[in-house]
N, C-alpha and C positions, 0 to 999 in steps of 0.2 A: 587588860593591862597593856599600856602602850610603852614603846621604847623610851619615850621622853621621861617617863616617871622612874626609869631605872637609874641607878647610880652610875657614875663614870666607870667604876670598877666592874660592875655587872655588864655594861655595854662592851668593855674590853674583853671580858671572858666570852661573851657571845660572839664577838668578832673573831677571837682566837679559835673558837670551836668551828666556825664557818670556814676559816682558812685551813684548818686541819682536815676537815671533811673534803674540801676541794683538792687538797694535796693527795688524799687517799684515792679520790676518783681519778686523778691524773695518773697515779702510779698503777692503779688497776687497769686503766686504758692502755698504758704502755706495755704492761706485762702480757696483756691479751693480744696485742698487735705485733710484739716482737718476742718470738719464742725464746724462753729461757734456756731450753735445751740447745738451741742454735748458738746462743751466746756462750754457754759453757763449753760446748763441743768444738766450736770453731775459732774461738779467740785464743790465741796462744799466750805464752809468757810475755810477748811484746804486746802490751795492753793496747787494745783497739785494732790490732792487725789480725787478719784472717789467714789461717793456715791453708795454703794452696793444696796441701796433701790430704786435707780432710773436708774442705768446704763442699757443701752440696750446691745444687743449682740455685736454690733460693738465696743462699748466702752470697753467692757470686753476683746474682742479679741486683742485690741490694747496693752494690758498688756503682757509683755514678759512672756511666760510660760503658757498662757491661749489660748487654741485653740477653735475651733468652738464647739466641743463636751462639753468641760468643761464650756465654757460660757453658753451653753444651760442648763447644769445641775445647774449652779448657778441661772439662771432665773427660772427654774422649782422649785428649792428649795424655792425661794422667793415666788413663786405663791402658793405653797403648804403650807408653814409654816407662811406666812405673812412676815412682814418686818424683816430684820436682827436687832438683838438687840446689837450684838457686832461682831467684825471681826473674833473672834475665832470660830464662828459658821461655817465658811468656812470649817473647819476640818471635819464637818459632811457630806460633799459632797464627793461622790465617785470620786477618782482621786486626792484629795487634802490630802496628808499625811503631816507629820511634815515638811519635807524638802521643799515641794512645798508651804506650808503655810508660812514658813519663807521667801521664795523667793518673795512672792507676797503681804504679809500683809501690807507692808508700802505704797502700792499704793491706799489703800482704807480707807474710813471712813464710818460710819453707821448713818448718820443723818436720823432721822425718817421723813417719808413723810406721811402727813395726807390728 
C-alpha cells in the first residue's frame, strides 16, 4: 500500500499522528534534561525566577553568566550569612560587580525559606 493511494483525510491523520509522536519525543527529551524536581523546588511564585534561598549549584549554573565558582560563592554566602533578604545582596559576593548584577538580577527572587 502506498501513500499515494490513501485518501486526503487518511494522509492528514497520518501526518497528525507523526506530529503528535514528535511532540511526545520532544517533551520526553526536555523532562529528562531538565529535572522536574529542580523546576518545582526552585522556581518561586514569580514564574521563571529562581529563589536564591533555595537554589542548588546546578540551578545557579543554568543562569547565563554564572559558572561553577560563582555559583559556589553564592551558596557559601548564603550558608555564612543566612538567607538572602534582597537580590542586591548579590553585589556583596566576589565576582558580582554592577554589570554582572544587572545581567543576572532579573533571574532571581528572594522568597524566605523557614
